[in-house]
C-alpha positions as CSV (number, residue, x, y, z in Angstrom):
1,X,29.9,-12.7,1.3
2,X,30.1,-10.9,-2.1
3,X,32.6,-8.1,-2.6
4,X,32.0,-5.1,-4.9
5,X,34.2,-6.7,-7.6
6,X,32.4,-10.1,-7.3
7,X,28.9,-8.5,-7.7
8,X,29.9,-6.1,-10.5
9,X,29.5,-2.9,-8.6
10,X,33.2,-2.0,-8.6
11,X,33.6,1.2,-10.7
12,X,29.8,1.5,-11.1
13,X,28.5,4.7,-12.7
14,X,27.0,7.1,-10.2
15,X,23.2,7.1,-10.5
16,X,20.8,9.6,-8.9
17,X,18.7,7.1,-6.9
18,X,19.2,3.7,-5.3
19,X,17.0,1.5,-3.0
20,X,18.8,-0.7,-0.5
21,X,17.0,-3.4,1.4
22,X,17.4,-6.1,4.0
23,X,16.1,-9.5,2.9
24,X,15.0,-11.8,5.8
25,X,12.1,-10.2,7.7
26,X,11.9,-7.2,5.4
27,X,11.5,-8.5,1.8
28,X,10.4,-11.8,3.3
29,X,7.9,-12.1,6.2
30,X,10.1,-14.2,8.4
31,X,13.7,-15.1,8.7
32,X,14.8,-18.2,6.9
33,X,15.9,-19.9,10.2
34,X,12.3,-19.8,11.4
35,X,11.3,-22.0,8.4
36,X,14.0,-24.5,9.6
37,X,12.7,-24.3,13.2
38,X,9.1,-24.8,12.2
39,X,9.7,-27.7,9.8
40,X,12.6,-29.8,11.0
41,X,14.3,-28.4,14.1
42,X,12.1,-28.8,17.2
43,X,14.9,-27.8,19.5
44,X,15.5,-24.6,17.5
45,X,13.2,-22.3,19.5
46,X,15.2,-23.1,22.7
47,X,18.4,-22.4,20.8
48,X,16.9,-19.2,19.4
49,X,16.2,-17.9,23.0
50,X,19.7,-18.9,24.0
51,X,21.1,-16.9,21.1
52,X,18.8,-13.9,21.9
53,X,20.0,-13.9,25.5
54,X,23.6,-13.6,24.4
55,X,24.5,-17.3,24.5
56,X,26.1,-17.3,21.0
57,X,27.0,-15.0,18.1
58,X,24.5,-14.4,15.4
59,X,26.5,-16.1,12.7
60,X,27.0,-19.2,15.0
61,X,23.3,-19.5,15.5
62,X,22.7,-19.2,11.7
63,X,25.3,-21.8,11.0
64,X,23.7,-24.2,13.5
65,X,20.2,-23.6,12.1
66,X,21.2,-24.1,8.4
67,X,22.9,-27.4,9.2
68,X,19.6,-28.7,10.6
69,X,18.1,-28.5,7.1
70,X,19.4,-32.0,6.5
71,X,16.6,-33.3,8.9
72,X,14.2,-32.5,6.1
73,X,15.9,-33.6,2.8
74,X,14.6,-31.3,0.1
75,X,16.2,-29.3,-2.7
76,X,16.9,-25.7,-2.1
77,X,14.3,-24.7,-4.7
78,X,11.6,-26.3,-2.5
79,X,12.8,-24.3,0.6
80,X,12.9,-21.0,-1.4
81,X,9.4,-21.6,-2.9
82,X,8.0,-21.8,0.6
83,X,9.5,-18.5,1.8
84,X,6.7,-16.1,2.8
85,X,7.3,-12.7,1.4
86,X,5.8,-9.2,1.1
87,X,3.6,-9.5,-2.0
88,X,4.0,-5.9,-2.8
89,X,7.8,-6.3,-3.0
90,X,8.1,-8.0,-6.3
91,X,6.0,-5.4,-8.3
92,X,7.8,-2.6,-6.5
93,X,11.3,-3.9,-7.2
94,X,10.4,-4.6,-10.9
95,X,9.1,-1.0,-11.1
96,X,12.5,0.2,-9.9
97,X,14.2,-1.8,-12.6
98,X,11.8,-0.5,-15.2
99,X,12.6,3.1,-14.2
100,X,16.3,2.3,-14.3
101,X,16.7,2.7,-10.5
102,X,19.3,0.2,-9.1
103,X,18.5,-1.7,-6.0
104,X,20.6,-3.7,-3.6
105,X,20.2,-6.4,-1.0
106,X,22.2,-6.2,2.2
107,X,21.6,-9.2,4.4
108,X,23.3,-11.2,7.2
109,X,21.6,-14.3,5.8
110,X,23.0,-16.6,3.1
111,X,23.6,-15.4,-0.4
112,X,22.7,-18.8,-1.9
113,X,19.0,-18.7,-1.0
114,X,18.7,-14.9,-1.6
115,X,20.1,-15.2,-5.1
116,X,17.9,-18.2,-5.9
117,X,14.8,-16.3,-4.7
118,X,15.7,-13.4,-7.0
119,X,16.2,-15.8,-9.9
120,X,12.9,-17.5,-9.3
121,X,11.0,-14.2,-9.2
122,X,12.8,-12.6,-12.1
123,X,14.5,-9.9,-10.0
124,X,17.8,-8.4,-10.8
125,X,19.5,-6.6,-7.9
126,X,22.5,-4.5,-8.7
127,X,24.3,-6.5,-6.0
128,X,23.7,-8.9,-3.1
129,X,25.9,-8.3,0.0
130,X,25.4,-11.3,2.2
131,X,27.2,-14.2,3.8
132,X,28.8,-16.5,1.3
133,X,27.3,-19.9,1.3
134,X,26.7,-23.1,-0.6
135,X,23.9,-25.6,-0.6
136,X,25.5,-29.0,-0.1
137,X,24.5,-32.3,1.4
138,X,20.9,-31.1,1.9
139,X,22.0,-28.1,4.0
140,X,23.4,-24.6,3.7
141,X,27.0,-24.2,4.7
142,X,28.3,-20.7,5.5
143,X,31.9,-19.6,4.7
144,X,33.4,-16.9,6.8
145,X,36.4,-14.9,5.5
146,X,37.9,-12.4,8.0
147,X,39.6,-10.7,5.0
148,X,36.3,-10.0,3.2
149,X,35.5,-6.3,2.7
150,X,32.5,-6.2,5.0
151,X,33.4,-8.9,7.5
152,X,31.8,-8.9,10.9
153,X,32.8,-11.5,13.6
154,X,29.3,-11.3,15.1
155,X,27.0,-11.1,12.0
156,X,29.3,-12.4,9.2
157,X,28.7,-9.2,7.4
158,X,28.8,-5.6,8.7
159,X,25.6,-4.0,7.4
160,X,26.9,-0.5,8.1
161,X,29.9,-0.9,5.9
162,X,27.9,-2.8,3.2
163,X,25.1,-0.1,3.0
164,X,27.7,2.6,3.0
165,X,29.5,1.0,0.0
166,X,26.2,0.5,-1.9
167,X,25.1,4.1,-1.2
168,X,28.4,5.6,-2.3
169,X,27.5,5.0,-5.9
170,X,24.4,7.2,-5.7
171,X,23.1,10.7,-4.9
172,X,19.8,9.8,-3.1
173,X,19.4,6.6,-1.2
174,X,17.2,4.8,1.2
175,X,17.4,1.6,3.3
176,X,14.6,-0.7,4.5
177,X,15.1,-3.0,7.4
178,X,13.3,-4.8,10.3
179,X,15.6,-5.7,13.2
180,X,18.6,-4.8,15.3
181,X,21.4,-5.3,12.8
182,X,19.6,-2.9,10.5
183,X,19.9,-0.1,13.1
184,X,23.6,-0.2,12.4
185,X,22.9,1.2,8.9
186,X,21.1,4.2,10.3
187,X,22.7,7.4,8.9
188,X,24.3,5.7,5.9
189,X,21.4,6.6,3.6
190,X,19.2,9.7,3.1
191,X,16.1,7.8,4.3
192,X,15.6,4.8,6.6
193,X,12.4,2.8,6.4
194,X,11.7,0.5,9.4
195,X,9.2,-2.3,10.1
196,X,8.5,-4.9,12.8
197,X,11.0,-4.6,15.7
198,X,13.2,-1.9,14.1
199,X,11.0,1.2,14.9
200,X,11.2,0.6,18.6
201,X,15.0,0.1,18.5
202,X,15.5,3.3,16.5
203,X,13.2,5.2,18.9
204,X,15.2,4.0,21.8
205,X,18.4,5.1,20.1
206,X,17.0,8.5,19.1
207,X,17.4,7.9,15.4
208,X,15.1,9.2,12.7
209,X,13.2,6.9,10.4
210,X,10.0,6.4,8.4
211,X,7.8,3.5,9.5
212,X,6.6,1.3,6.6
213,X,5.2,-2.2,6.8
214,X,5.4,-3.0,3.1
215,X,7.4,-2.1,0.0
216,X,4.3,-0.5,-1.4
217,X,4.2,1.9,1.6
218,X,7.9,2.7,1.3
219,X,7.4,3.4,-2.4
220,X,4.5,5.8,-1.8
221,X,6.7,7.7,0.7
222,X,9.5,7.9,-1.8
223,X,7.2,9.2,-4.5
224,X,6.0,11.9,-2.2
225,X,9.7,12.9,-1.7
226,X,10.2,13.2,-5.4
227,X,11.6,9.9,-6.5
228,X,10.7,9.1,-10.1
229,X,8.2,6.3,-9.4
230,X,5.3,6.8,-11.8
């Protein structure tokens, strides 16, 4: 998991706007662990339901899923090339960069594939807040540090604290997410965009949000609210 100092945001200059987003299931169209389940972990779906029913912590399920990658020996680049993603995301994020608007990734996934995805698509996030990991022996290995700034025993990273840290550098902010852990970030930014399962979760919790399925839709809503996205 990257700290502010490690990602270069420590002492960052306050900018007017910032876009903060989840990665798996938001920028991408499915969580990385589903790629593992579909390609080389036939027992994974059973383990998934065991996790969803409270049988294990989120970070423990991810650790188990990532270790199954060894069943399909392939370089990490091959895995990342196969990640399905929102095709409107790359142009939108590059537009932010062209306009000088910083953007961040806050994810309970592994930084090693997120950073590689960004490199392969020519993206330059201001920072990536995610679980620290390495690709070694044909698998992703997570490293948990209870002393890390945004540590969470359940998720590996506390999204509420990470989003709060990223938003603190800016005057107007938004966050885009898709699932339960993203609901924790509600209230930490001026706007919250939600897709997939997150709208129902937020409705049940009585939290305000804007529904958007793609980055293009989120961008259009931001433009209507006066963000400089020409």
